N, C-alpha and C positions, 0 to 999 in steps of 0.2 A: 513202396508207398510213400509220399512226404505229408506232411501234417502242415497245417496253415502257417506255421512259422517258419518252415523250411524256405530258404531262397530258390526259387524256381531255377530249376536247370542244376543244382547241387548233385542230383543222381541222374542226370540225364544219360549218362553212359549206360547204367543199370536197366532205364528203362527202356534204351535203346535195345539192348539184349533180352529184354522181357518182352518187348511189343513190337518192335519193327522189324519188317521182312526184307532184307535188302535185295536190290535185283541182281542176279546172275552172281550170288554172294555166298561163298561157303560160311554160313551162320557162325561155324566154328572157329573161325578166324578173328570173329569180334570177343571169344573167351579172353584174349590177350589185350584188348582194347579196342574201342571203337572208333577209328578216326571221323572225326567231326569238323566239318569246313563251316566257317562262319561266316566269312566276308571274303569279298573280293575288289580289286581294284586295278583297272587296267590289264597288264599281264598277270597279275599275282594273286595267290589266295591265301587266306591265313584258317589254320585252326583253331581249336578252341583253348590251346595253350599258347597263343601268340605267335607261333613259328609261321614263317612267310616261305610259300613255294610258287615257284615259276609255272604257270598253267600250260603245260606243254601237250595238252589235247582238247583245248577250249571247252573244259567240261567234258562233253562227250562230242565232239567234232562240233559244237554248236554256239559258242560265245564270239562271233566273228569279230564284233568292233571293241571288245573287250568287256572287262566287269565294270560295273559302278557307273554307268552313264543314266545319270539322273534324269536327262530329259524323255530317255524310254520311261523310266518309272513315274514321270510325271504324266506323260501322255496315256498310260495305262489308268491313273488317277481319274484324269480329266474324262477320258471315254468312260469309265464305271459310273462317274457320276451323272452323266448324260445319257446312257443305254446301256446297262450292264449287260444284259443278255437279250437276246431274240434268236430263234431259230429260222434256218433257211428253208425249212419245211413249207412250201408253198408261199414263202413270203422272202423279201430281202431288207435288209439294212444298207444305210450308206458305206460303211466300212468294207464290209465284203464287196460291194459293187466297184468301190474304187482300187481295192487290193487286188480283184480279179481282172480289171483292166490294165493295172500296172504288171501285174505278172504277165500276161499275154502280150504286153508291150516287148519283153525282153526275150520271148520263147521263138525258136525259128519257125519256119515255115508259116504253115496255117494253126498252129497249136494256138486257139483263140478261148478254148471254154475251158474253166478252172472249177473244178470240183473239191472244195475244201474238206480236211480232216482234222485230227488234232494229232496225228504222229504219222511217221514213215511207215511204219506198219500197216495202219490203215490205210495210207494211200496206195502201198503196193496191192493191199486186198482188193481196194476198191479197181484199179487196173484192170486185175483179172477178171474179176465179176462184169466188168464194162466190157472188157472181150467178149467174154463170153456170149453176154446179151447182143452185144455187137452183131455176132456171127449168126445167132439166132434169128434176128430178125433181118438178117441178109438172106435167109433161108438155108444155110449152112450149119445147122445144130450139131453136127459132128466136130466142128474146130472147137475144141475145149481144152486140149492139152496146152502145156508151156513148157520151154526149154530155159534153162540157165545155166551157170558154169559151176562146176567143181569147187568147194572150198567158199562159194559166194553165199554172204548173210543179206537177207532181203526183209528179216523182219520175226516177229514171234507170234501172231495171230495165224489160224492154223493154215488159211491158204498160204499166206507170206511164209511161213514154217517151211511148209512144203517147196515152194520155190528155192528157200534156202539149200544151199550144198554142202551143209556140215552134220553129217551122220550123227555126232554126239549130240548134238542138240535137239533132234528130231526124236532119237530112238524113245526118250522118256514118254513121248506123246501120241506115238503113232497108235493107230493107223490115223495118218494124216489125208489131207483132200487128193485124191488119185489123178495121175497124169502130168504130173511134174518130173521133168526128165533134163538130165545134165550133161555137159559137154565139157572137154577140158579148158580151163582157164587161160590167161596170158602170162603166165610167172616165166619170164625170159630165162632167168637164173636155173630154174629147173625145166628148161624146154629139153625135149628129146635131143640126143645125140645128134650132131648134123645139123641143127637149127638153131642153138645157144649164140653163135656168132654171125648171124644171119636175121636180125630181127624182122625183116620185109618177109622174108620168106616163113618165119615161125608165124606173123601175123596172118598170114595167109592160109597157113594149116591149121590155124586154131580157127578161123573163121569158116574153113572148109567143113570142120567138123558139126558146125551148126548146120550147114545143107544135109550133110551126112544123116544128122538125127533125125532132120525133117523126114527125110526120104524114107529112112527106115521105121518111125512112127506113121509116116502116110500123111501127104501135105493138106489132105481133107479132114484130119483131125487136129492139126496144130494151130492153136489161135494166136500164139505172142511168144516173143523172145524178152527175156529180162536180162540186160546189163546194166553194171554200173559204169559210169565213165573209167573210173580208175576203180578197181575192186578192193574193198576194203580187207575183209577177213582172208587171213595169209599172209598181209602184210603189203599191201599198196602194190597191185601191178598195175603198172599203166599200160594201155593199148599199143601194141607194136605199129609201126607205119603202114597205114593201107587196111588197119583192122575193121575199123568201123565202115569205112567205104566198101568194103566186101560185105560185110554184113549185111548193110542196107540192101546192096544189090540182090543178095539172098533173100529177104524179106520180101523185096519186091516180085522176085520170081517167083515165090511160092504164095504169093498173098497172104504174108504172115506179117503181124503187127510187130512193130518195134518200140521196146517200153524202154527208156532211159532211166535207172533208178539212181537219181542224184539226191536221195536223202542226206547224204553227206556230202557230195561234191557240188552240189548246186550253191548260189549265194557266194560266190568269190572264191571259193575253196581251190579252185583249179586256175582261177584267174577272171571268170566272166559271171555274170550273174547265174547263167548255167552252162555248164562243163560241155554240154553237146556243141555248143557256139565255139568255145574254144577249142575244142577238137574237129569239129568242122563237119559234123553230121546232123541230120533232121530226122529225128525219130517220129513216132505216131501218138507216143504218150511221154510225159516227164511226169514222175514221181518225184515230191520233195517235202522237205519239213526243217527239221534241226534248224539251219542259220536264217529262216526267214524272218525271226524277229530276234536274232541272237541269243535266244533261251529266255528272253524276259518274259514272255508267255507262250503257252504250248499252240501249235497250229501246223498243220500239214496240208498236201494240196496234188490232185493228180489234174495234170493240164493236158486235155486232150486237143485232137486235131479237128476241125469242122467236118473232116469225113466222119468222125466217129460220131457225133453230135447230130448229125443230117436226120437219121432213122428217129430222133426224140423231138425233132425241131416241128412237125406238125402232126396232128392226129391225137391218138389215144395214148401212144407209147409213153411209157414213163421207165426213168431207172429206179427202181424200188429199191434204192438204197441212200443211207446216209447217218449222221451222227448227229446227237444233242447237239452237243459242243463244236460241230464243224463251222469254221467261219466266225467263231466267237468274235462279238464286237469289240472287246478289250483286245484280243490277240490280234485281229485284224489291223486295229489302229495304230499297235505295237510295230509290226510288220512294217506299215508304211512310214512311221518314224526311223525305223532301223534302215529303211532303204533312201530315205532321205541324207542318212549318215553316209550311206555309201556314196552317194552322189556328192556331196558335199566335201566328202575328206577324199574324194576318188579312190576308194577302197580296191577295187578290180586294178586300176592302173598301178595301185602301191603293191600289189601282189605280183603282178607281171614284172615288175622292176626287181622286185627282190626276191624272187624265186629262184633265179640261178645262184643267188648269194646263199640263200638257204640250202641249196642242193651242194654246193661247193664247201660250206661247211661243214657237213654232215659227212662227205666224202672224205674228209681229214681222218675219220675213223676207220677207214680201210688200212690204214697201218697196223691195226690190232690184229692178233691172229684169231681172234674170236669173231671178228666181223667178217662174213662172207660177202655180203649184198647190201647196197644201199639203193632204194628206189621210190620212186613216186611221181608227183607233179604239184606244182604250186605251193600249198603249204601243205601236204599231206605225204608223209614219208613213212617207210617201213626201213629197220635195220633188221637182216637176216642175221643170226648167230648159228656159228658153225664149229663142228669139232676140230676139221682138217679144212683149211682154206683150199688146198692144192685138188684136193677129192670131193669139195663139197659135201661131206660126209656130217650129216644132221645128228641131233642127240635123239636117244630113244625115250620112250615114255617116261622111265623113271629118271633119266637123267635131266630132262626138260622139266619134272616137276620139281627137281631140286633146286635147280636155274632159276626158274623164273618164278616159282613162288615161294621157296625155300629162302630164295637171296635176293633176286634182282628187283622184284616187286618192291621189298621192302627198302632195300636199300637205295635205290632212286628216289624212293620218297624221302628218306631219313636224309638224303644228300639235298633235298629242296627241288626235286622236279615231280610233278605229278605228269605221268604219262602213262602209255598202257603196255605192259609186257604180257604177250600172248603167244598161244601154241594151237590156235585153231589153224593147222597147217604146220609149218617148220616154226622153230621158235623165231620171234621177232619183237621188237621195240617199235611200236608206233609213236608219231607225232605230227601234233595237228594244230600249232599254237594258235592264238588271235592274228587275225589278218592285219591289226595295228602293229605287230614285231617287227622288227628290224635287223641289222646285222649285231647289235649289241645284245640281244636276245637269245639269236642264233649262236654266239659264241660261248652264252651262259650255258645254253643246251648242251653245246658239244662237251665243253668241261666237263660238265658233272656226267654225262654220259663216259669220258674218257677215264676219270677217275673210278667209277662204279664197274664197267666194263674191264677194265684192267684187274681190279682185285677178282672180279669172277673167273676170271683166265687163272689166276694164280690158284683158286679153288679147287678147279677141275682136277 
């Protein structure tokens, strides 16, 4: 504790160790110091010692237009002074109305109905609940199961965690919501022998595993399929050619809803406001969050088709679901201002123009013996690390622990790059810089990675 004469913040690290519970954090790691970020500007962040880092992960796939945008902070202030809060429970407010209309204008097909949440996990939770109730209202109450992919991450609430395909994240909280089933993902680098060199055949194979799962569970029991446009966990798995076209056919054939989970991929990360537009498919629902405000205020959303809304349009039916802060006036106003920046500065066009340069810059790292694969789309990439490039041999659990947590995470940070070194699946480094970055920042990221990865190989 501090007394009244102690400058505020003098013992902040002690206070963090005593009171702050970090998310997905090994609290013991804070015994050696609490990394504390105090400021951001453009593509960079600063810690409490004054050191500068390039933000190679946009915070957490969030800060699309970069840090320090005064106009977004000012819009939040203006809105808070006008209407700081009002719920969407039986009422509306102008900011939620305007943002819903704007999101619907970017969504494909007849996805015109926007249900606001405060996070991506809540959006996924909402999608599953809506799917269940929709099928009940159609007189088909048996359709309650969901299908998603192995290693995929869809959130932390109990329903979203059930859809998640990472056993180590689920085990501490079991039993979870029943009815969530998994199929293979689209990791081309780890595809079955005979399919690794044929992306189109691999895409067909992976999509057909969804049809196989629906048949196995029974089409009358499956409500929805949840897929990210580019799968996050495991290290940025892009869809092979024809994959989503085939998935759409399968969902139509078996009368199963297709949910495009775009919590990470929406708002320019892949090149369009919604990644399904960029990749050429029309889902029945989109879940989104993160980049909607570039992180300047929390908000998320489920965007549903007119077909799914129709049973609720008349009569007494109600979707008995909601969140106190869903569609918060300040967050909605900031989201509108963020989308104004997207339009004024042509952020999607910038991403599409520079994405090939980002890919080519990262692919230079393939000359390192520790780099097995570089994959992703847009401004969203994973670099898979291997023990043997020729055989694609990966690291065992102990080796991965020493490599990622024992060295790489700290070494990359010390070298001036904030990013993610992850072993949910095979060891990868993930990169998702602000969408305003360009070739100069790509080169800076590549040079830091090259130095640290070269040292990591020498330590093996």
